[in-house]
Structure formats: C-alpha cells, structure tokens
N, C-alpha and C positions, 0 to 999 in steps of 0.2 A: 314829867318822865323824860328819859334821856339816852342816848346811845352812849355807852363808855367802852374805852379801850385801855387794856393795860398790858405793857410788854412784860410778860415773865421771864422772857430769854431772847437775847438779841446777838448772841456769840454764834460760834460755829462748835465743831465736833470736838475741839480740843480747846483748852484754857491753861493759863499760868505756864506756857511753854515759849520760848526763844522771846520774851517780851510781849507775847499775846494777852491782853489784858483780861481779867478774871470774871469774863461774863458769862451767864448761862446759856445752854442750847436751846434752839428755838421753840417759843410757845407764847400764845397772845390770847387773852381772856376779853370776851365780848360781852357786856351786861346790856340787855336791853328789854324791857317790859317784864321783867320777872324770869327772862331765860339767860343762862349763863352757858356760853359758847366757847368752847376751846380749839383755837386753831393751832394745830400740831400738838404733840403729847410728848415731850422729851422727857429724859431722866430725871428723877426727883422731883417731878412736876408737883405732887401734892405738898411736899414740904414748901415750895415756893409759894403756893397757893395759901397755906397756913400763914406763913410769915406775912402775906399780904392782908391776913384779914378774912381770908375767904375759905369757906367751908367747902371743901373738894368733893363731898357728899351731894352738893348741890349744883354739880357740873352735870346738865342733864344731855349736853350735845358735844361730840368731839369729832372733828373733821381733820383728817390726817392728810397731809399734802403727798407724801410717799415713805415707803419704808426704810428708808436709812435711819440707823438707829439714833441718831441725834434729833430724828421728828418722831420717832415711833417707838415708845414703850409702853404700848398698851397693856400688857399682862399685868404690871404693876398697878396701874391705875384700877383696872377692872377689879383685881383682887381686893385693893384699899377699899374701893367704893362698896363692895359686896360687905366687907366686913363692917364698913362705917354703917350700912343699913341695918345689918343684925344687931349691933350692940350700941349705935350712936341714939340720939333722940329721934323721935318719930318725925317724918316728914316724907310726903308721898313722891317728892322728888328725888329721893334716895334711891328709890326703886327703879328710877327711869334712866335708861343710858341709851342714846341712840350713838353709833359710830360709823362716820362716814369713811368710805374706802373706795379708792379706784377698783373696777370691778374685778380685776384679777387677784389682787389683795383681799378683797372681801371673801372670793372663794377660797383662797389659800390659808386665810388667818385660822380658820377652826383647827387647823394640823399644828399650828403654832401653840395655840392655847392648850391643845391636847399634850403637848410636849410638856407644858408646865404642870398640867392638873389630869395625870393619865387616869387617876381614879375614878374620874367622871365620864371616862369613855367618850371625850369629845364634848361632852354636855355641860350644861350650866347647873347650878344650884335651883331648886325649883323657889326660893325665894328672891331670886334675882337673874333676869334674864335679859342680857344687854341685846339691843337688835344691831345687826351690821347691814348698812346701807350700801348698796354696791352703785358706784357712780361711773358715768361715762361723759364723755365730751357732750358739754351742754346741759349737764345734768341741772335740774331746778326742783326744790322742794319748799312749800310754804309751811315755815316751822310753827307760825302762829299768824292769825289775820294781819297783813301788811308786812310781814317779816320774811323774807325770801333768801334761801341759801342757793347759789348758782356754782358749779363748778366746771372748769375749762381744762383742757389737757394742755400741759407746758412741757418745754425740752429740757431734760435732764439725762445726766449718764450717758452722754453721746446717743442720745435719743433713745436708748434701750430701756430705762427705768421707767416704769408707769408713774408718771407724777402730774399731780393737779394742782392750779392754783384756784384760790375761792373769793366770790364776791357776796358779801351780805347786804341786802337791800332793806332799809327801815324806814318808818316814818320821818326820823330825825336826821338821816344821813346815810350814806353807802361807804363801807368800808371793803378794801380790795387787797388781797394777801396774794403775792407772786408764788410762795413757796420758794424751792429751788429752781432756776430757770435762767436759760440763757434768753437772748432776744427772740422771740417767736410771736406767732400772731396770737395764741390763747392769752398770753400776758397783756397784749395790746386790748383784747376783747373785755377782759375781767375788769381792766382799770378805767373803763370809759367813765368820764365825768365822776369819778370816786372823790368822795370828801376827804378820805385818807387812803393813800396807796402805800401800802407796807410791803417794800421792794427787797428783794435778795441783793446784796451788793459785795459779794464776796471776793471778785476778781479786785486786784490791786490797781490803783491808777497808774497808767500808762502800760498796763498788762492785759488788755481786753483780748489780746490774740490768744490768751489761755482760756478764754470763755466758751470754747467750743464745746468742753465737757458738759457745760450746762449751768452757767453762773453768769451774772453780770457786774460790770463796773459801775462807778458812781454817773459817769456820762451816759451810759445805756439807761441807767435807771432814770435818769433826767429825759432822755430821749422818749421814753415811754410815757412817763408824765405829760410831758408837752403835747404828744400827738394824741393822748388818750383824754386830754381836758382835766387831769386830776387837779385837785385844789391843794392839797397837802401831801408832802412826801417823806415818808420813813425810810433813812437807809438802814438795813438790817443785816444779819448773817455776814457781818464782815469781821476781817481778823483783826483790825486795831492797830495795823502796822503803817498806816496813812494818817496824817493828822486830820482832823475834822475839818478844819477850815479849807485844807487842800481838796477833801471829799468833795464839799460844798462847791469849790470853785469849779470843779469838773461838772458839777450838775448844772451851773450856771452857763458852762461853756456849750451845752447842749441847747440852750435857750430857754429851759424851764426857769421862770423866777418866782414862782409859787412858794410858800411856806415849806423849808426844808429842815429836817432834822437829822443828825447821826444820832440814833436812837441809842440810848442805853438801857440796861433793866431798870424797870420800874417808871420807864416812860408812859405817860397818861394822856388821853385825848378824850374829850366829850363833846358831844352834839346835841342839841335841844331843838 
C-alpha cells in the first residue's frame, strides 16, 4: 500500500495568454488505501481524470479550498458522477460522494445547485445524494482508520474570501495543500512536518509586495517549508512567467534546501 499524489492542474485561472503556459487550473488527486480524494475541483476535471486513466465515478471525497471558479466547478462533477452511477458499471463507490466546503460555502451551495437543477427544488436524485461537510478552522475527520483530513483557515481575497488549506495524514506520509493563500498562520500550521507541501506560488519573483491579495511568491513558499519542517515542496498555481531555475533560486534564498519542484501537470509523488 502507498500514498500517491497526482497533479491534475498546476496552473491558474487563465492559460495560453501573453505567453502563459497552457497548464490546467488547480486539482490534485490523492490515492491511499482504496480512497480517491480530490483537492480542488476545477473545470474539466473529469476529462483530466479520464486522460490519466482514472474513473471519475470512483472519486469519493472532494475537498474544495474556496469558491473561486478556477478551484470550484462542483455542479459539473456532481452531475457527471450521478450519471456515471446510473449508467456505468456497478461499484458501490459511484454512489458515494462527500464534499468538504468552508462552512458558509456548505450553507450556500444548495442554492447554486438549485440554479442548475430547478426541477429538483433544491434536492437530489434518490439514487445519488452527495453529502456536504461544513468545515471550520481546525476541522478534522477520519476518512478511514489511520487516514485523517484536517482543514485550516488561510488568507485570500484580502481576507474577505472564505478559504481553507488541507492536510491529509496517512500511515505512509502527510500531504499538505495551501490552496490560494498569502503568508499566514494557517498555512504554517497545515504544513508542519509534511512529507509533501503543495504551495500556491502565483506571485512573480520580486513582486511579493503584490501578495496582500492572498498569494505567495517562491521565497515565501520556501519560508513556510523551512519553518514548518516540510520535506518536499511543490510550487504550483504559478503563471509561468518566471524561469523554474529562478523560482527555485528564490526558494533556496529563503533557507529551504529540501527537494523542490516547480510542478507541471502530470507531476507525481509516491510514499510507502
């Protein structure tokens, strides 16, 4: 048994413009002990899962960092998973779907779903009823014996946007994902001793002063990795306008000399 991580999207909300590389928006698949967990659910995620040889119907847990559209395209995945359950091969996992959202998003999402499916009066089909789990700072749930999902509030959208970062603790290792955030205590907490830290790095080198909105530059990502004792660092959600070696040099300037990767779509890690 092992812990596997697959980057399905390491880009931002725009691609193919002004020399921005053609990478997909954020999504990370974690496979551990028969569980398929998705961190963030961006547009077209089921097609990317299929391209990676993964049945999207078997995604049983989805944890969404925040409601910006490049991270949260839930109605499309819910509808596709329902139809996969109705018409696909039988597997108990196709009927199971737990969706973890910050508490105000969990409260409001049924209205979004009703906008897409007004004929259901805000409800769901009898054959398929996803569960919406409301998270607050310090949330914790055991998904399976020895596998724990934790969530911490992070800083985004000038502090006005409800946003969470995640930490998945398993017998094989710990994966931490900041989601979109600036430097904040929540990001430091979730990264503690992580075997893999997946960190938002949208701010360009030398422009950390713009990070007040709620993003980090590579030196800031390195700072969190260093002070939290993370072992491996993936820089993600970056625009691609800085050369990878320049970004890694910035990480080194923070004092972090652990394994560092400017992650690409399709990046993989495995822990046993």
